[in-house]
Gaussian input, Z-matrix of N, CA and C with variables (Angstrom, degrees):
# hf/3-21g

backbone

0 1
 N
 C     1     B1
 C     2     B2     1     A1
 N     3     B3     2     A2     1     D1
 C     4     B4     3     A3     2     D2
 C     5     B5     4     A4     3     D3
 N     6     B6     5     A5     4     D4
 C     7     B7     6     A6     5     D5
 C     8     B8     7     A7     6     D6
 N     9     B9     8     A8     7     D7
 C    10    B10     9     A9     8     D8
 C    11    B11    10    A10     9     D9
 N    12    B12    11    A11    10    D10
 C    13    B13    12    A12    11    D11
 C    14    B14    13    A13    12    D12
 N    15    B15    14    A14    13    D13
 C    16    B16    15    A15    14    D14
 C    17    B17    16    A16    15    D15
 N    18    B18    17    A17    16    D16
 C    19    B19    18    A18    17    D17
 C    20    B20    19    A19    18    D18
 N    21    B21    20    A20    19    D19
 C    22    B22    21    A21    20    D20
 C    23    B23    22    A22    21    D21
 N    24    B24    23    A23    22    D22
 C    25    B25    24    A24    23    D23
 C    26    B26    25    A25    24    D24
 N    27    B27    26    A26    25    D25
 C    28    B28    27    A27    26    D26
 C    29    B29    28    A28    27    D27
 N    30    B30    29    A29    28    D28
 C    31    B31    30    A30    29    D29
 C    32    B32    31    A31    30    D30
 N    33    B33    32    A32    31    D31
 C    34    B34    33    A33    32    D32
 C    35    B35    34    A34    33    D33
 N    36    B36    35    A35    34    D34
 C    37    B37    36    A36    35    D35
 C    38    B38    37    A37    36    D36
 N    39    B39    38    A38    37    D37
 C    40    B40    39    A39    38    D38
 C    41    B41    40    A40    39    D39
 N    42    B42    41    A41    40    D40
 C    43    B43    42    A42    41    D41
 C    44    B44    43    A43    42    D42
 N    45    B45    44    A44    43    D43
 C    46    B46    45    A45    44    D44
 C    47    B47    46    A46    45    D45
 N    48    B48    47    A47    46    D46
 C    49    B49    48    A48    47    D47
 C    50    B50    49    A49    48    D48
 N    51    B51    50    A50    49    D49
 C    52    B52    51    A51    50    D50
 C    53    B53    52    A52    51    D51
 N    54    B54    53    A53    52    D52
 C    55    B55    54    A54    53    D53
 C    56    B56    55    A55    54    D54
 N    57    B57    56    A56    55    D55
 C    58    B58    57    A57    56    D56
 C    59    B59    58    A58    57    D57
 N    60    B60    59    A59    58    D58
 C    61    B61    60    A60    59    D59
 C    62    B62    61    A61    60    D60
 N    63    B63    62    A62    61    D61
 C    64    B64    63    A63    62    D62
 C    65    B65    64    A64    63    D63
 N    66    B66    65    A65    64    D64
 C    67    B67    66    A66    65    D65
 C    68    B68    67    A67    66    D66
 N    69    B69    68    A68    67    D67
 C    70    B70    69    A69    68    D68
 C    71    B71    70    A70    69    D69
 N    72    B72    71    A71    70    D70
 C    73    B73    72    A72    71    D71
 C    74    B74    73    A73    72    D72
 N    75    B75    74    A74    73    D73
 C    76    B76    75    A75    74    D74
 C    77    B77    76    A76    75    D75
 N    78    B78    77    A77    76    D76
 C    79    B79    78    A78    77    D77
 C    80    B80    79    A79    78    D78
 N    81    B81    80    A80    79    D79
 C    82    B82    81    A81    80    D80
 C    83    B83    82    A82    81    D81
 N    84    B84    83    A83    82    D82
 C    85    B85    84    A84    83    D83
 C    86    B86    85    A85    84    D84
 N    87    B87    86    A86    85    D85
 C    88    B88    87    A87    86    D86
 C    89    B89    88    A88    87    D87
 N    90    B90    89    A89    88    D88
 C    91    B91    90    A90    89    D89
 C    92    B92    91    A91    90    D90
 N    93    B93    92    A92    91    D91
 C    94    B94    93    A93    92    D92
 C    95    B95    94    A94    93    D93
 N    96    B96    95    A95    94    D94
 C    97    B97    96    A96    95    D95
 C    98    B98    97    A97    96    D96
 N    99    B99    98    A98    97    D97
 C   100   B100    99    A99    98    D98
 C   101   B101   100   A100    99    D99
 N   102   B102   101   A101   100   D100
 C   103   B103   102   A102   101   D101
 C   104   B104   103   A103   102   D102
 N   105   B105   104   A104   103   D103
 C   106   B106   105   A105   104   D104
 C   107   B107   106   A106   105   D105
 N   108   B108   107   A107   106   D106
 C   109   B109   108   A108   107   D107
 C   110   B110   109   A109   108   D108
 N   111   B111   110   A110   109   D109
 C   112   B112   111   A111   110   D110
 C   113   B113   112   A112   111   D111
 N   114   B114   113   A113   112   D112
 C   115   B115   114   A114   113   D113
 C   116   B116   115   A115   114   D114
 N   117   B117   116   A116   115   D115
 C   118   B118   117   A117   116   D116
 C   119   B119   118   A118   117   D117
 N   120   B120   119   A119   118   D118
 C   121   B121   120   A120   119   D119
 C   122   B122   121   A121   120   D120
 N   123   B123   122   A122   121   D121
 C   124   B124   123   A123   122   D122
 C   125   B125   124   A124   123   D123
 N   126   B126   125   A125   124   D124
 C   127   B127   126   A126   125   D125
 C   128   B128   127   A127   126   D126
 N   129   B129   128   A128   127   D127
 C   130   B130   129   A129   128   D128
 C   131   B131   130   A130   129   D129
 N   132   B132   131   A131   130   D130
 C   133   B133   132   A132   131   D131
 C   134   B134   133   A133   132   D132
 N   135   B135   134   A134   133   D133
 C   136   B136   135   A135   134   D134
 C   137   B137   136   A136   135   D135
 N   138   B138   137   A137   136   D136
 C   139   B139   138   A138   137   D137
 C   140   B140   139   A139   138   D138
 N   141   B141   140   A140   139   D139
 C   142   B142   141   A141   140   D140
 C   143   B143   142   A142   141   D141
 N   144   B144   143   A143   142   D142
 C   145   B145   144   A144   143   D143
 C   146   B146   145   A145   144   D144
 N   147   B147   146   A146   145   D145
 C   148   B148   147   A147   146   D146
 C   149   B149   148   A148   147   D147
 N   150   B150   149   A149   148   D148
 C   151   B151   150   A150   149   D149
 C   152   B152   151   A151   150   D150
 N   153   B153   152   A152   151   D151
 C   154   B154   153   A153   152   D152
 C   155   B155   154   A154   153   D153
 N   156   B156   155   A155   154   D154
 C   157   B157   156   A156   155   D155
 C   158   B158   157   A157   156   D156
 N   159   B159   158   A158   157   D157
 C   160   B160   159   A159   158   D158
 C   161   B161   160   A160   159   D159
 N   162   B162   161   A161   160   D160
 C   163   B163   162   A162   161   D161
 C   164   B164   163   A163   162   D162
 N   165   B165   164   A164   163   D163
 C   166   B166   165   A165   164   D164
 C   167   B167   166   A166   165   D165
 N   168   B168   167   A167   166   D166
 C   169   B169   168   A168   167   D167
 C   170   B170   169   A169   168   D168
 N   171   B171   170   A170   169   D169
 C   172   B172   171   A171   170   D170
 C   173   B173   172   A172   171   D171
 N   174   B174   173   A173   172   D172
 C   175   B175   174   A174   173   D173
 C   176   B176   175   A175   174   D174
 N   177   B177   176   A176   175   D175
 C   178   B178   177   A177   176   D176
 C   179   B179   178   A178   177   D177
 N   180   B180   179   A179   178   D178
 C   181   B181   180   A180   179   D179
 C   182   B182   181   A181   180   D180
 N   183   B183   182   A182   181   D181
 C   184   B184   183   A183   182   D182
 C   185   B185   184   A184   183   D183
 N   186   B186   185   A185   184   D184
 C   187   B187   186   A186   185   D185
 C   188   B188   187   A187   186   D186
 N   189   B189   188   A188   187   D187
 C   190   B190   189   A189   188   D188
 C   191   B191   190   A190   189   D189
 N   192   B192   191   A191   190   D190
 C   193   B193   192   A192   191   D191
 C   194   B194   193   A193   192   D192
 N   195   B195   194   A194   193   D193
 C   196   B196   195   A195   194   D194
 C   197   B197   196   A196   195   D195
 N   198   B198   197   A197   196   D196
 C   199   B199   198   A198   197   D197
 C   200   B200   199   A199   198   D198
 N   201   B201   200   A200   199   D199
 C   202   B202   201   A201   200   D200
 C   203   B203   202   A202   201   D201
 N   204   B204   203   A203   202   D202
 C   205   B205   204   A204   203   D203
 C   206   B206   205   A205   204   D204
 N   207   B207   206   A206   205   D205
 C   208   B208   207   A207   206   D206
 C   209   B209   208   A208   207   D207
 N   210   B210   209   A209   208   D208
 C   211   B211   210   A210   209   D209
 C   212   B212   211   A211   210   D210
 N   213   B213   212   A212   211   D211
 C   214   B214   213   A213   212   D212
 C   215   B215   214   A214   213   D213
 N   216   B216   215   A215   214   D214
 C   217   B217   216   A216   215   D215
 C   218   B218   217   A217   216   D216
 N   219   B219   218   A218   217   D217
 C   220   B220   219   A219   218   D218
 C   221   B221   220   A220   219   D219
 N   222   B222   221   A221   220   D220
 C   223   B223   222   A222   221   D221
 C   224   B224   223   A223   222   D222
 N   225   B225   224   A224   223   D223
 C   226   B226   225   A225   224   D224
 C   227   B227   226   A226   225   D225
 N   228   B228   227   A227   226   D226
 C   229   B229   228   A228   227   D227
 C   230   B230   229   A229   228   D228
 N   231   B231   230   A230   229   D229
 C   232   B232   231   A231   230   D230
 C   233   B233   232   A232   231   D231
 N   234   B234   233   A233   232   D232
 C   235   B235   234   A234   233   D233
 C   236   B236   235   A235   234   D234
 N   237   B237   236   A236   235   D235
 C   238   B238   237   A237   236   D236
 C   239   B239   238   A238   237   D237
 N   240   B240   239   A239   238   D238
 C   241   B241   240   A240   239   D239
 C   242   B242   241   A241   240   D240
 N   243   B243   242   A242   241   D241
 C   244   B244   243   A243   242   D242
 C   245   B245   244   A244   243   D243
 N   246   B246   245   A245   244   D244
 C   247   B247   246   A246   245   D245
 C   248   B248   247   A247   246   D246
 N   249   B249   248   A248   247   D247
 C   250   B250   249   A249   248   D248
 C   251   B251   250   A250   249   D249
 N   252   B252   251   A251   250   D250
 C   253   B253   252   A252   251   D251
 C   254   B254   253   A253   252   D252
 N   255   B255   254   A254   253   D253
 C   256   B256   255   A255   254   D254
 C   257   B257   256   A256   255   D255
 N   258   B258   257   A257   256   D256
 C   259   B259   258   A258   257   D257
 C   260   B260   259   A259   258   D258
 N   261   B261   260   A260   259   D259
 C   262   B262   261   A261   260   D260
 C   263   B263   262   A262   261   D261
 N   264   B264   263   A263   262   D262
 C   265   B265   264   A264   263   D263
 C   266   B266   265   A265   264   D264
 N   267   B267   266   A266   265   D265
 C   268   B268   267   A267   266   D266
 C   269   B269   268   A268   267   D267
 N   270   B270   269   A269   268   D268
 C   271   B271   270   A270   269   D269
 C   272   B272   271   A271   270   D270
 N   273   B273   272   A272   271   D271
 C   274   B274   273   A273   272   D272
 C   275   B275   274   A274   273   D273
 N   276   B276   275   A275   274   D274
 C   277   B277   276   A276   275   D275
 C   278   B278   277   A277   276   D276
 N   279   B279   278   A278   277   D277
 C   280   B280   279   A279   278   D278
 C   281   B281   280   A280   279   D279
 N   282   B282   281   A281   280   D280
 C   283   B283   282   A282   281   D281
 C   284   B284   283   A283   282   D282
 N   285   B285   284   A284   283   D283
 C   286   B286   285   A285   284   D284
 C   287   B287   286   A286   285   D285
 N   288   B288   287   A287   286   D286
 C   289   B289   288   A288   287   D287
 C   290   B290   289   A289   288   D288
 N   291   B291   290   A290   289   D289
 C   292   B292   291   A291   290   D290
 C   293   B293   292   A292   291   D291
 N   294   B294   293   A293   292   D292
 C   295   B295   294   A294   293   D293
 C   296   B296   295   A295   294   D294
 N   297   B297   296   A296   295   D295
 C   298   B298   297   A297   296   D296
 C   299   B299   298   A298   297   D297

   B1=1.4804
   B2=1.5152
   B3=1.3502
   B4=1.4218
   B5=1.5271
   B6=1.3745
   B7=1.4760
   B8=1.5536
   B9=1.3107
   B10=1.4691
   B11=1.5344
   B12=1.3398
   B13=1.4328
   B14=1.5145
   B15=1.2935
   B16=1.4422
   B17=1.5406
   B18=1.2856
   B19=1.4595
   B20=1.5412
   B21=1.3370
   B22=1.4720
   B23=1.5770
   B24=1.3062
   B25=1.5207
   B26=1.4933
   B27=1.2925
   B28=1.4759
   B29=1.5050
   B30=1.3203
   B31=1.4148
   B32=1.5542
   B33=1.3471
   B34=1.4638
   B35=1.4916
   B36=1.3521
   B37=1.4405
   B38=1.5383
   B39=1.3218
   B40=1.4616
   B41=1.5310
   B42=1.2932
   B43=1.4600
   B44=1.5099
   B45=1.3165
   B46=1.4688
   B47=1.5474
   B48=1.3012
   B49=1.4851
   B50=1.5183
   B51=1.3146
   B52=1.4593
   B53=1.5449
   B54=1.3358
   B55=1.4806
   B56=1.5364
   B57=1.3318
   B58=1.4402
   B59=1.5698
   B60=1.3193
   B61=1.4519
   B62=1.5575
   B63=1.2453
   B64=1.4438
   B65=1.5361
   B66=1.3510
   B67=1.4781
   B68=1.5292
   B69=1.2855
   B70=1.4944
   B71=1.4682
   B72=1.3140
   B73=1.4498
   B74=1.5221
   B75=1.3066
   B76=1.4671
   B77=1.5258
   B78=1.3159
   B79=1.4433
   B80=1.4870
   B81=1.3326
   B82=1.4715
   B83=1.5489
   B84=1.3524
   B85=1.4635
   B86=1.5070
   B87=1.3120
   B88=1.5102
   B89=1.4669
   B90=1.3274
   B91=1.4551
   B92=1.5372
   B93=1.3161
   B94=1.4611
   B95=1.5379
   B96=1.2931
   B97=1.4540
   B98=1.5339
   B99=1.3264
   B100=1.4334
   B101=1.5684
   B102=1.2519
   B103=1.4931
   B104=1.5140
   B105=1.2983
   B106=1.4761
   B107=1.5043
   B108=1.3041
   B109=1.4705
   B110=1.5378
   B111=1.3000
   B112=1.4883
   B113=1.5661
   B114=1.3030
   B115=1.4990
   B116=1.5261
   B117=1.3044
   B118=1.4697
   B119=1.5051
   B120=1.3562
   B121=1.4642
   B122=1.5092
   B123=1.3160
   B124=1.4941
   B125=1.5188
   B126=1.3051
   B127=1.4825
   B128=1.4985
   B129=1.3377
   B130=1.4695
   B131=1.4703
   B132=1.3580
   B133=1.4200
   B134=1.5348
   B135=1.3174
   B136=1.4521
   B137=1.5008
   B138=1.3316
   B139=1.4583
   B140=1.5225
   B141=1.3018
   B142=1.4632
   B143=1.5082
   B144=1.3264
   B145=1.4464
   B146=1.5477
   B147=1.3108
   B148=1.4428
   B149=1.5434
   B150=1.2930
   B151=1.5028
   B152=1.5323
   B153=1.3289
   B154=1.4618
   B155=1.5335
   B156=1.3269
   B157=1.4578
   B158=1.5616
   B159=1.3409
   B160=1.4605
   B161=1.5010
   B162=1.4072
   B163=1.4450
   B164=1.5270
   B165=1.3304
   B166=1.4504
   B167=1.5081
   B168=1.3182
   B169=1.4577
   B170=1.5023
   B171=1.2883
   B172=1.4823
   B173=1.4793
   B174=1.3053
   B175=1.4533
   B176=1.5084
   B177=1.2705
   B178=1.4736
   B179=1.5622
   B180=1.2957
   B181=1.4530
   B182=1.4722
   B183=1.3686
   B184=1.4175
   B185=1.5098
   B186=1.3102
   B187=1.4832
   B188=1.5560
   B189=1.3235
   B190=1.4305
   B191=1.5275
   B192=1.3448
   B193=1.4892
   B194=1.5065
   B195=1.3517
   B196=1.4485
   B197=1.5267
   B198=1.3440
   B199=1.4795
   B200=1.5043
   B201=1.3113
   B202=1.4442
   B203=1.5203
   B204=1.3223
   B205=1.4730
   B206=1.5269
   B207=1.3309
   B208=1.4807
   B209=1.5267
   B210=1.3277
   B211=1.4738
   B212=1.5354
   B213=1.3307
   B214=1.4615
   B215=1.5090
   B216=1.3397
   B217=1.4842
   B218=1.4827
   B219=1.3134
   B220=1.4829
   B221=1.5448
   B222=1.2806
   B223=1.4922
   B224=1.5169
   B225=1.3135
   B226=1.4208
   B227=1.5427
   B228=1.3523
   B229=1.4746
   B230=1.5861
   B231=1.3121
   B232=1.4663
   B233=1.4838
   B234=1.3415
   B235=1.4807
   B236=1.5248
   B237=1.3370
   B238=1.4568
   B239=1.5205
   B240=1.3493
   B241=1.4472
   B242=1.5019
   B243=1.3120
   B244=1.4691
   B245=1.5645
   B246=1.3412
   B247=1.4405
   B248=1.5117
   B249=1.3465
   B250=1.5148
   B251=1.4876
   B252=1.3300
   B253=1.4905
   B254=1.5569
   B255=1.3089
   B256=1.4991
   B257=1.5463
   B258=1.3543
   B259=1.4856
   B260=1.4915
   B261=1.3232
   B262=1.4663
   B263=1.5142
   B264=1.3045
   B265=1.4449
   B266=1.5522
   B267=1.3308
   B268=1.4643
   B269=1.4974
   B270=1.2725
   B271=1.4864
   B272=1.4987
   B273=1.3340
   B274=1.4457
   B275=1.5626
   B276=1.2899
   B277=1.4583
   B278=1.4960
   B279=1.3136
   B280=1.4936
   B281=1.5649
   B282=1.2901
   B283=1.4261
   B284=1.5093
   B285=1.3386
   B286=1.4451
   B287=1.5590
   B288=1.2981
   B289=1.4389
   B290=1.5599
   B291=1.3083
   B292=1.4226
   B293=1.5720
   B294=1.3303
   B295=1.4196
   B296=1.5662
   B297=1.3302
   B298=1.4007
   B299=1.4678
   A1=111.21
   A2=117.61
   A3=120.82
   A4=112.56
   A5=114.74
   A6=117.61
   A7=110.45
   A8=114.86
   A9=119.56
   A10=112.21
   A11=116.24
   A12=119.70
   A13=111.22
   A14=119.41
   A15=124.15
   A16=111.45
   A17=116.21
   A18=120.21
   A19=114.04
   A20=116.30
   A21=117.98
   A22=111.61
   A23=120.56
   A24=116.46
   A25=112.16
   A26=119.53
   A27=123.46
   A28=110.92
   A29=117.32
   A30=122.42
   A31=113.23
   A32=113.94
   A33=119.26
   A34=112.51
   A35=117.67
   A36=120.99
   A37=111.24
   A38=117.19
   A39=119.35
   A40=110.40
   A41=118.86
   A42=122.68
   A43=111.90
   A44=117.23
   A45=121.75
   A46=111.70
   A47=116.54
   A48=122.43
   A49=110.02
   A50=118.98
   A51=120.34
   A52=112.40
   A53=114.85
   A54=116.56
   A55=111.44
   A56=116.80
   A57=121.61
   A58=110.64
   A59=116.56
   A60=118.72
   A61=110.32
   A62=120.80
   A63=122.97
   A64=113.58
   A65=114.08
   A66=116.08
   A67=110.96
   A68=118.08
   A69=124.20
   A70=113.06
   A71=116.58
   A72=119.69
   A73=114.72
   A74=117.78
   A75=121.94
   A76=111.50
   A77=115.60
   A78=120.50
   A79=108.18
   A80=118.13
   A81=124.80
   A82=112.23
   A83=114.25
   A84=116.06
   A85=112.33
   A86=118.44
   A87=123.24
   A88=110.04
   A89=117.95
   A90=122.09
   A91=110.73
   A92=116.64
   A93=119.02
   A94=111.50
   A95=117.48
   A96=123.33
   A97=108.95
   A98=118.76
   A99=120.84
   A100=110.76
   A101=116.94
   A102=121.90
   A103=110.00
   A104=116.66
   A105=122.61
   A106=109.75
   A107=117.68
   A108=119.88
   A109=111.00
   A110=118.06
   A111=121.23
   A112=108.38
   A113=116.09
   A114=118.77
   A115=109.71
   A116=119.08
   A117=119.99
   A118=111.98
   A119=117.37
   A120=118.26
   A121=112.31
   A122=117.82
   A123=118.52
   A124=109.39
   A125=116.12
   A126=119.40
   A127=111.08
   A128=118.31
   A129=120.95
   A130=112.90
   A131=116.06
   A132=119.47
   A133=112.31
   A134=117.72
   A135=122.33
   A136=112.45
   A137=118.59
   A138=121.17
   A139=111.18
   A140=116.70
   A141=119.19
   A142=113.59
   A143=115.88
   A144=117.83
   A145=112.98
   A146=115.06
   A147=119.87
   A148=110.26
   A149=114.31
   A150=119.01
   A151=111.28
   A152=116.03
   A153=119.30
   A154=111.65
   A155=116.73
   A156=121.10
   A157=111.56
   A158=117.54
   A159=123.56
   A160=112.53
   A161=113.63
   A162=122.65
   A163=108.20
   A164=117.33
   A165=119.44
   A166=115.58
   A167=116.90
   A168=117.85
   A169=114.61
   A170=116.54
   A171=121.20
   A172=111.36
   A173=120.15
   A174=123.03
   A175=110.89
   A176=118.58
   A177=122.00
   A178=109.26
   A179=115.94
   A180=120.85
   A181=110.02
   A182=118.91
   A183=122.70
   A184=114.26
   A185=115.91
   A186=119.52
   A187=111.72
   A188=115.87
   A189=119.12
   A190=112.37
   A191=114.34
   A192=119.16
   A193=108.39
   A194=119.41
   A195=121.88
   A196=111.78
   A197=117.43
   A198=121.31
   A199=110.55
   A200=116.60
   A201=119.48
   A202=111.21
   A203=117.63
   A204=117.85
   A205=112.50
   A206=118.73
   A207=119.35
   A208=113.29
   A209=113.84
   A210=118.98
   A211=111.43
   A212=114.34
   A213=117.55
   A214=113.16
   A215=114.69
   A216=116.95
   A217=112.12
   A218=117.92
   A219=120.21
   A220=109.52
   A221=116.13
   A222=118.94
   A223=110.60
   A224=117.58
   A225=120.98
   A226=114.08
   A227=115.73
   A228=120.03
   A229=109.15
   A230=116.85
   A231=117.94
   A232=110.15
   A233=117.30
   A234=120.93
   A235=111.76
   A236=116.41
   A237=119.15
   A238=110.96
   A239=119.77
   A240=122.34
   A241=108.32
   A242=119.59
   A243=121.62
   A244=108.24
   A245=116.16
   A246=118.90
   A247=111.15
   A248=116.63
   A249=119.30
   A250=111.91
   A251=118.15
   A252=119.48
   A253=110.36
   A254=115.10
   A255=117.87
   A256=112.70
   A257=116.46
   A258=119.98
   A259=114.86
   A260=117.25
   A261=120.75
   A262=114.27
   A263=118.68
   A264=122.34
   A265=109.15
   A266=114.14
   A267=120.57
   A268=111.17
   A269=118.71
   A270=121.32
   A271=111.62
   A272=117.08
   A273=121.47
   A274=109.87
   A275=118.98
   A276=118.60
   A277=112.22
   A278=119.02
   A279=120.89
   A280=108.47
   A281=119.59
   A282=122.25
   A283=112.44
   A284=118.49
   A285=122.31
   A286=111.13
   A287=117.53
   A288=121.82
   A289=110.14
   A290=119.02
   A291=122.62
   A292=109.86
   A293=118.88
   A294=120.59
   A295=112.28
   A296=116.23
   A297=128.93
   A298=117.47
   D1=-37.93
   D2=-176.82
   D3=-70.63
   D4=-24.50
   D5=177.31
   D6=-66.52
   D7=-32.37
   D8=179.15
   D9=-67.81
   D10=-33.49
   D11=178.09
   D12=-65.21
   D13=-26.41
   D14=176.45
   D15=-84.38
   D16=-39.10
   D17=-173.19
   D18=-79.02
   D19=-35.53
   D20=-174.04
   D21=-62.09
   D22=-49.62
   D23=177.63
   D24=-64.78
   D25=-35.89
   D26=178.82
   D27=-63.92
   D28=-48.11
   D29=176.99
   D30=-59.68
   D31=-41.57
   D32=177.86
   D33=-62.30
   D34=-44.70
   D35=179.95
   D36=-69.79
   D37=-36.31
   D38=177.72
   D39=-64.63
   D40=-44.98
   D41=176.66
   D42=-63.32
   D43=-38.67
   D44=175.92
   D45=-62.37
   D46=-39.75
   D47=176.94
   D48=-67.62
   D49=-44.95
   D50=177.41
   D51=-64.37
   D52=-37.85
   D53=176.34
   D54=-65.29
   D55=-36.91
   D56=179.00
   D57=-65.31
   D58=-39.71
   D59=-178.82
   D60=-71.52
   D61=-41.88
   D62=-177.05
   D63=-80.70
   D64=-32.28
   D65=-175.99
   D66=-88.63
   D67=-36.64
   D68=-177.68
   D69=-106.42
   D70=39.77
   D71=-174.52
   D72=-77.42
   D73=6.98
   D74=-179.61
   D75=-85.32
   D76=-27.35
   D77=-171.42
   D78=-111.89
   D79=128.19
   D80=-175.86
   D81=-65.40
   D82=-39.64
   D83=-179.03
   D84=-68.68
   D85=-34.20
   D86=176.87
   D87=-63.22
   D88=-42.50
   D89=179.14
   D90=-66.37
   D91=-40.52
   D92=178.29
   D93=-66.29
   D94=-38.92
   D95=177.16
   D96=-65.00
   D97=-38.42
   D98=-178.06
   D99=-71.82
   D100=-32.60
   D101=173.43
   D102=-63.33
   D103=-40.91
   D104=177.87
   D105=-62.90
   D106=-42.66
   D107=179.35
   D108=-65.19
   D109=-37.12
   D110=178.46
   D111=-65.31
   D112=-42.10
   D113=179.48
   D114=-67.86
   D115=-32.85
   D116=175.92
   D117=-66.73
   D118=-38.83
   D119=176.97
   D120=-66.42
   D121=-33.02
   D122=174.49
   D123=-66.00
   D124=-41.72
   D125=-179.44
   D126=-63.95
   D127=-38.83
   D128=174.81
   D129=-59.82
   D130=-39.14
   D131=179.16
   D132=-66.46
   D133=-41.96
   D134=175.84
   D135=-59.57
   D136=-47.44
   D137=-178.93
   D138=-68.51
   D139=-41.39
   D140=-178.51
   D141=-64.79
   D142=-45.32
   D143=178.66
   D144=-73.45
   D145=-25.33
   D146=175.32
   D147=-65.40
   D148=-41.66
   D149=177.98
   D150=-69.53
   D151=-39.33
   D152=179.90
   D153=-66.37
   D154=-39.02
   D155=-177.74
   D156=-89.38
   D157=-0.31
   D158=-177.71
   D159=49.06
   D160=54.63
   D161=-179.72
   D162=-137.79
   D163=140.30
   D164=-178.15
   D165=-86.30
   D166=-6.17
   D167=-176.84
   D168=-61.53
   D169=-38.23
   D170=179.11
   D171=-66.44
   D172=-37.62
   D173=178.45
   D174=-69.47
   D175=-37.99
   D176=177.32
   D177=-67.72
   D178=-40.16
   D179=177.88
   D180=-64.90
   D181=-36.74
   D182=176.56
   D183=-63.57
   D184=-35.14
   D185=174.31
   D186=-64.51
   D187=-37.47
   D188=176.56
   D189=-66.34
   D190=-38.87
   D191=179.18
   D192=-64.81
   D193=-46.18
   D194=-178.12
   D195=-65.04
   D196=-38.02
   D197=176.82
   D198=-63.79
   D199=-44.69
   D200=179.77
   D201=-66.24
   D202=-40.24
   D203=178.66
   D204=-69.71
   D205=-28.44
   D206=173.65
   D207=-69.28
   D208=-40.18
   D209=175.25
   D210=-64.23
   D211=-41.76
   D212=178.92
   D213=-64.37
   D214=-37.88
   D215=178.15
   D216=-68.52
   D217=-37.06
   D218=-179.71
   D219=-66.59
   D220=-47.65
   D221=-179.29
   D222=-67.48
   D223=-43.84
   D224=178.94
   D225=-60.71
   D226=-41.85
   D227=178.15
   D228=-67.48
   D229=-36.49
   D230=-179.97
   D231=-65.77
   D232=-41.00
   D233=176.90
   D234=-64.46
   D235=-40.78
   D236=179.97
   D237=-66.86
   D238=-39.11
   D239=-179.67
   D240=-66.11
   D241=-43.22
   D242=-178.57
   D243=-64.83
   D244=-43.57
   D245=179.03
   D246=-59.93
   D247=-43.59
   D248=179.77
   D249=-66.18
   D250=-33.70
   D251=177.37
   D252=-66.28
   D253=-38.68
   D254=-176.32
   D255=-80.29
   D256=-38.40
   D257=-174.18
   D258=-107.94
   D259=-25.58
   D260=-179.05
   D261=76.95
   D262=22.23
   D263=179.77
   D264=-146.94
   D265=148.98
   D266=178.55
   D267=-115.15
   D268=10.04
   D269=179.94
   D270=-75.82
   D271=134.25
   D272=-177.61
   D273=-69.19
   D274=-26.60
   D275=177.59
   D276=-68.60
   D277=-24.02
   D278=177.57
   D279=-81.08
   D280=-18.73
   D281=-177.26
   D282=-76.08
   D283=-5.19
   D284=176.60
   D285=-67.21
   D286=-16.77
   D287=179.91
   D288=-72.94
   D289=-13.46
   D290=-177.16
   D291=-76.96
   D292=-13.63
   D293=-176.87
   D294=-65.96
   D295=140.90
   D296=171.97
   D297=32.25

């Protein structure tokens, strides 16, 4: 029963992030935010099961996930800001012009 208390919020956030990626795929900032929500759900899983198993490895792994997601958000937002300054649009369909 206690495993479900860890999994239910994590599954809810993961599905919310997937919904955000597939439903709001026109805006680059919405997709970036949805990826952050997915990484947060993974981090909740690591911390929850680390507490249930009384082991610190999951909590240390969670710190790595949060650090990576912060770096990804900073670099992703920098790219989005530069793209908006050059093109004036944040739509992902307009970003196809960046190919080759």
